[in-house]
N, CA, C and O atoms as a DFTB+ gen file, in Angstrom:
372 C
 N C O
     1  1     326.883      43.130      65.548
     2  2     325.973      43.103      64.379
     3  2     324.571      43.086      63.974
     4  3     324.057      43.493      62.932
     5  1     323.892      42.365      65.320
     6  2     322.855      42.122      65.313
     7  2     322.285      43.264      65.058
     8  3     321.524      43.448      64.109
     9  1     322.748      44.452      66.225
    10  2     321.872      45.940      65.543
    11  2     321.883      46.472      64.714
    12  3     321.331      47.558      64.894
    13  1     322.334      46.300      63.497
    14  2     322.351      46.563      61.748
    15  2     321.225      46.107      61.343
    16  3     320.946      46.300      60.160
    17  1     320.453      45.520      62.038
    18  2     319.010      44.375      61.304
    19  2     317.945      45.177      61.736
    20  3     317.974      44.842      62.921
    21  1     317.380      45.674      61.693
    22  2     315.916      46.398      62.213
    23  2     315.160      45.666      61.507
    24  3     315.406      45.577      60.304
    25  1     314.082      44.978      62.060
    26  2     312.988      44.144      61.790
    27  2     311.886      45.370      60.496
    28  3     311.524      46.464      60.928
    29  1     311.684      45.138      59.691
    30  2     310.792      45.622      58.839
    31  2     311.523      46.579      58.002
    32  3     310.923      47.168      57.103
    33  1     312.779      46.785      58.225
    34  2     313.830      47.267      57.435
    35  2     313.344      46.531      55.748
    36  3     313.009      45.347      55.773
    37  1     313.332      47.170      54.552
    38  2     313.223      46.862      53.204
    39  2     314.378      46.418      52.815
    40  3     315.453      46.892      53.182
    41  1     314.226      45.435      52.012
    42  2     315.153      44.004      51.570
    43  2     315.127      44.354      50.247
    44  3     314.051      44.590      49.698
    45  1     316.566      44.444      49.439
    46  2     316.124      44.787      47.879
    47  2     317.233      43.805      47.628
    48  3     318.188      43.505      48.344
    49  1     316.802      43.286      46.183
    50  2     317.926      42.262      45.365
    51  2     318.772      43.622      44.466
    52  3     318.666      44.848      44.474
    53  1     319.686      42.557      43.684
    54  2     320.075      43.566      42.362
    55  2     319.327      44.016      41.635
    56  3     319.516      45.066      41.021
    57  1     317.945      43.038      41.532
    58  2     317.233      43.477      39.921
    59  2     315.468      43.744      40.978
    60  3     314.336      43.392      40.647
    61  1     315.872      44.387      42.092
    62  2     314.742      45.006      42.529
    63  2     314.068      44.657      44.111
    64  3     315.029      44.360      44.821
    65  1     313.127      44.605      44.702
    66  2     312.417      44.894      46.277
    67  2     312.502      43.411      46.228
    68  3     312.243      42.707      45.251
    69  1     312.872      43.047      47.331
    70  2     312.374      41.178      47.874
    71  2     311.185      41.325      48.993
    72  3     310.214      40.573      49.082
    73  1     311.451      42.389      49.778
    74  2     310.357      42.270      50.970
    75  2     310.987      43.429      52.296
    76  3     311.535      44.523      52.156
    77  1     310.622      42.619      53.636
    78  2     311.151      43.244      54.369
    79  2     311.628      42.644      55.477
    80  3     311.211      41.491      55.588
    81  1     312.617      43.133      56.660
    82  2     312.972      42.065      57.397
    83  2     311.895      41.555      58.402
    84  3     311.108      42.331      58.944
    85  1     311.900      40.280      58.612
    86  2     311.280      39.873      59.726
    87  2     311.990      39.457      60.923
    88  3     311.274      39.498      61.923
    89  1     313.038      39.117      61.098
    90  2     313.942      38.688      61.927
    91  2     315.329      38.223      61.481
    92  3     315.656      38.250      60.294
    93  1     316.252      37.736      62.592
    94  2     317.392      37.384      62.121
    95  2     317.819      36.154      63.183
    96  3     317.633      36.343      64.385
    97  1     318.280      35.143      62.805
    98  2     318.804      34.258      63.297
    99  2     320.366      34.368      63.272
   100  3     321.099      34.892      62.434
   101  1     320.769      33.457      64.903
   102  2     322.004      33.900      65.959
   103  2     322.238      32.466      66.064
   104  3     321.469      31.505      66.044
   105  1     323.786      32.596      66.208
   106  2     324.757      31.265      66.657
   107  2     324.671      31.318      67.908
   108  3     324.287      32.314      68.521
   109  1     324.956      30.447      68.325
   110  2     325.229      30.231      69.941
   111  2     325.942      31.578      70.396
   112  3     325.425      32.189      71.331
   113  1     326.835      31.971      69.935
   114  2     327.339      33.036      70.192
   115  2     326.528      34.674      69.799
   116  3     327.298      35.625      69.666
   117  1     325.639      34.826      69.701
   118  2     325.140      35.778      69.127
   119  2     325.373      36.294      67.771
   120  3     324.755      37.329      67.520
   121  1     326.084      35.841      66.876
   122  2     326.325      36.182      65.932
   123  2     325.843      36.019      64.581
   124  3     326.092      35.003      63.932
   125  1     325.059      37.131      64.065
   126  2     323.784      36.851      63.015
   127  2     324.448      35.854      61.861
   128  3     325.646      35.574      61.840
   129  1     323.611      35.436      61.044
   130  2     324.083      33.960      60.334
   131  2     323.352      34.060      59.743
   132  3     323.681      33.649      58.630
   133  1     321.537      34.709      59.793
   134  2     321.277      34.778      58.572
   135  2     319.740      35.706      58.660
   136  3     319.539      36.366      59.680
   137  1     319.151      35.705      58.025
   138  2     318.006      36.719      57.686
   139  2     316.921      36.150      57.702
   140  3     316.970      34.921      57.758
   141  1     315.710      36.739      57.664
   142  2     314.546      36.433      57.921
   143  2     313.964      37.338      57.196
   144  3     313.993      38.425      57.772
   145  1     313.307      37.378      55.910
   146  2     313.006      37.981      54.972
   147  2     311.198      37.856      54.888
   148  3     311.015      36.639      54.857
   149  1     310.759      38.075      54.872
   150  2     309.190      38.364      54.440
   151  2     309.080      38.369      52.774
   152  3     309.069      39.472      52.227
   153  1     309.018      37.445      52.144
   154  2     309.145      38.129      50.295
   155  2     307.695      38.713      50.005
   156  3     306.737      37.977      50.241
   157  1     307.566      39.465      49.712
   158  2     306.441      40.452      48.940
   159  2     305.653      39.158      48.323
   160  3     304.688      38.596      48.840
   161  1     306.543      38.692      46.622
   162  2     306.197      38.414      45.367
   163  2     305.602      36.496      46.258
   164  3     304.628      35.892      45.808
   165  1     306.234      36.077      47.161
   166  2     305.744      34.896      47.302
   167  2     305.345      34.604      48.631
   168  3     305.760      33.507      49.006
   169  1     304.539      35.357      49.633
   170  2     303.944      35.329      50.791
   171  2     304.756      34.188      51.633
   172  3     304.292      33.414      52.471
   173  1     305.840      34.283      51.261
   174  2     306.917      33.355      52.463
   175  2     307.984      33.631      53.169
   176  3     308.972      33.911      52.489
   177  1     308.111      33.645      54.260
   178  2     309.123      34.076      55.094
   179  2     310.767      33.161      54.768
   180  3     311.148      32.156      55.369
   181  1     311.590      33.984      53.511
   182  2     312.869      33.491      53.129
   183  2     313.559      33.539      54.050
   184  3     313.374      34.368      54.941
   185  1     314.879      32.348      54.080
   186  2     316.007      32.624      55.154
   187  2     317.082      32.720      54.150
   188  3     317.271      32.081      53.115
   189  1     318.001      34.057      54.935
   190  2     319.167      34.816      53.408
   191  2     320.469      34.452      54.565
   192  3     320.386      34.550      55.789
   193  1     321.370      34.118      53.956
   194  2     322.924      33.564      54.475
   195  2     323.242      35.243      54.693
   196  3     322.964      36.225      54.005
   197  1     323.787      35.114      55.679
   198  2     324.352      36.795      56.175
   199  2     325.626      36.671      54.946
   200  3     326.183      37.767      55.001
   201  1     326.079      36.122      54.249
   202  2     327.336      35.982      53.286
   203  2     326.610      36.836      52.045
   204  3     327.338      37.494      51.302
   205  1     325.301      36.816      51.851
   206  2     324.984      37.738      50.279
   207  2     324.528      38.870      50.864
   208  3     323.999      39.605      50.030
   209  1     324.518      39.449      52.336
   210  2     324.012      40.920      52.497
   211  2     325.450      41.979      51.823
   212  3     326.597      42.230      52.192
   213  1     324.866      42.231      51.056
   214  2     325.880      43.813      49.999
   215  2     325.961      45.025      51.379
   216  3     327.051      45.347      51.851
   217  1     324.819      45.520      51.830
   218  2     325.368      47.047      52.662
   219  2     323.798      46.526      53.521
   220  3     322.921      45.667      53.428
   221  1     324.172      47.666      54.341
   222  2     323.124      47.842      54.958
   223  2     322.997      49.329      55.510
   224  3     324.019      49.960      55.783
   225  1     321.542      49.963      55.693
   226  2     321.826      50.948      55.636
   227  2     320.894      51.448      56.854
   228  3     320.741      50.456      57.566
   229  1     320.157      52.613      57.449
   230  2     319.175      52.476      58.228
   231  2     317.830      51.927      57.391
   232  3     317.557      52.301      56.250
   233  1     317.150      51.101      58.061
   234  2     315.498      50.960      57.021
   235  2     316.045      50.214      56.178
   236  3     315.048      49.759      55.618
   237  1     317.282      49.562      55.468
   238  2     317.255      48.990      54.348
   239  2     318.412      48.009      54.261
   240  3     319.473      48.175      54.864
   241  1     318.155      47.030      53.514
   242  2     319.304      45.722      53.427
   243  2     319.534      45.404      52.057
   244  3     318.695      44.841      51.354
   245  1     320.608      45.741      51.691
   246  2     320.850      45.315      50.035
   247  2     321.312      43.876      50.063
   248  3     321.853      43.325      51.021
   249  1     321.047      43.369      48.958
   250  2     321.768      41.767      48.649
   251  2     322.124      41.875      47.702
   252  3     321.868      42.749      46.874
   253  1     323.220      40.431      47.600
   254  2     324.308      40.702      46.111
   255  2     323.660      39.621      45.249
   256  3     324.225      39.018      44.337
   257  1     322.431      39.461      45.647
   258  2     321.941      38.660      44.456
   259  2     320.547      38.811      43.839
   260  3     319.884      39.750      44.279
   261  1     319.990      38.038      42.888
   262  2     318.809      38.361      42.273
   263  2     317.900      38.171      42.944
   264  3     318.014      37.667      44.062
   265  1     316.183      38.718      42.153
   266  2     315.075      37.945      42.864
   267  2     314.892      36.502      42.736
   268  3     314.566      35.707      43.618
   269  1     315.251      36.196      41.028
   270  2     315.467      34.669      41.182
   271  2     316.213      33.910      41.996
   272  3     315.553      32.988      42.476
   273  1     317.411      33.943      42.362
   274  2     318.095      33.726      43.280
   275  2     317.894      33.606      44.647
   276  3     318.584      32.729      45.168
   277  1     317.228      34.163      45.311
   278  2     316.558      34.597      46.480
   279  2     315.125      33.582      46.168
   280  3     314.737      32.965      47.160
   281  1     314.554      33.432      45.243
   282  2     313.900      32.380      44.989
   283  2     313.800      30.985      45.262
   284  3     312.809      30.289      45.482
   285  1     315.537      30.589      45.181
   286  2     315.753      29.078      45.238
   287  2     316.078      29.142      46.702
   288  3     316.385      28.055      47.191
   289  1     316.080      30.585      47.828
   290  2     316.652      30.069      49.113
   291  2     315.353      29.621      49.837
   292  3     314.170      29.941      49.725
   293  1     316.235      28.506      50.848
   294  2     315.301      28.453      51.855
   295  2     314.062      29.104      52.635
   296  3     314.122      30.047      53.424
   297  1     312.938      28.394      52.241
   298  2     311.615      29.318      52.861
   299  2     310.657      28.667      53.468
   300  3     310.721      27.442      53.367
   301  1     309.607      29.200      54.194
   302  2     308.631      28.381      54.834
   303  2     307.298      29.226      54.371
   304  3     307.510      30.095      53.525
   305  1     305.663      29.027      54.933
   306  2     304.901      30.365      54.819
   307  2     304.979      31.080      55.591
   308  3     305.082      30.413      56.621
   309  1     305.010      32.327      55.890
   310  2     304.755      33.308      56.672
   311  2     303.524      32.679      57.948
   312  3     302.560      32.075      57.476
   313  1     303.573      32.799      59.136
   314  2     302.698      32.480      60.234
   315  2     301.466      33.799      60.237
   316  3     301.735      34.690      59.431
   317  1     300.709      33.919      60.710
   318  2     299.569      34.837      60.374
   319  2     300.064      36.168      61.211
   320  3     299.924      37.281      60.705
   321  1     300.493      36.045      62.171
   322  2     301.254      37.136      63.080
   323  2     302.254      37.466      62.249
   324  3     302.381      38.683      62.387
   325  1     303.009      37.095      61.494
   326  2     304.027      37.774      60.267
   327  2     303.531      38.459      59.661
   328  3     303.648      39.683      59.621
   329  1     302.469      37.340      58.705
   330  2     301.630      38.095      57.684
   331  2     301.344      39.661      57.922
   332  3     301.543      40.756      57.395
   333  1     300.648      38.968      59.246
   334  2     300.067      41.090      59.411
   335  2     300.905      41.930      59.863
   336  3     300.748      43.135      59.668
   337  1     302.033      41.393      60.607
   338  2     302.510      42.720      61.506
   339  2     304.313      42.190      61.588
   340  3     304.986      42.758      62.447
   341  1     305.059      41.063      60.639
   342  2     306.221      41.122      60.869
   343  2     306.741      40.877      62.373
   344  3     306.163      40.834      63.458
   345  1     307.820      40.762      62.048
   346  2     308.796      39.842      62.915
   347  2     309.197      40.686      64.194
   348  3     309.237      41.913      64.114
   349  1     309.467      40.084      65.267
   350  2     310.132      41.147      66.516
   351  2     310.864      40.672      67.324
   352  3     310.562      40.343      68.471
   353  1     312.409      40.550      66.549
   354  2     313.643      39.934      67.160
   355  2     314.429      38.858      67.018
   356  3     313.853      37.957      66.408
   357  1     315.741      38.559      67.412
   358  2     316.295      37.312      67.209
   359  2     315.824      35.971      67.603
   360  3     315.167      35.789      68.628
   361  1     316.207      34.906      66.676
   362  2     315.985      33.918      67.634
   363  2     317.691      32.945      67.113
   364  3     318.412      33.218      66.154
   365  1     317.864      31.931      68.047
   366  2     318.711      31.225      67.852
   367  2     318.798      30.367      67.163
   368  3     318.162      29.473      67.720
   369  1     319.434      29.757      65.661
   370  2     319.345      28.892      65.497
   371  2     320.362      27.761      65.909
   372  3     320.128      26.586      65.623
């Protein structure tokens, strides 16, 4: 399933753009559990549970939640590398 999610893919909510995909979080079996999205509004990395992914297409991920709801998800400040260049692969959670 991890190959469905390409770093840099645009991520949208039900009411507009959220940001772009930095990374995915996997469990010990390699299953994707969360997406890490660079939020354009908040300059933060937002951790999005896989359950709210509504649809994926090449270069795009659509979520089933609003931007306001995404703003309540766990987040952290972007690293300087993420802010400039984005992410580059999966990390295990």
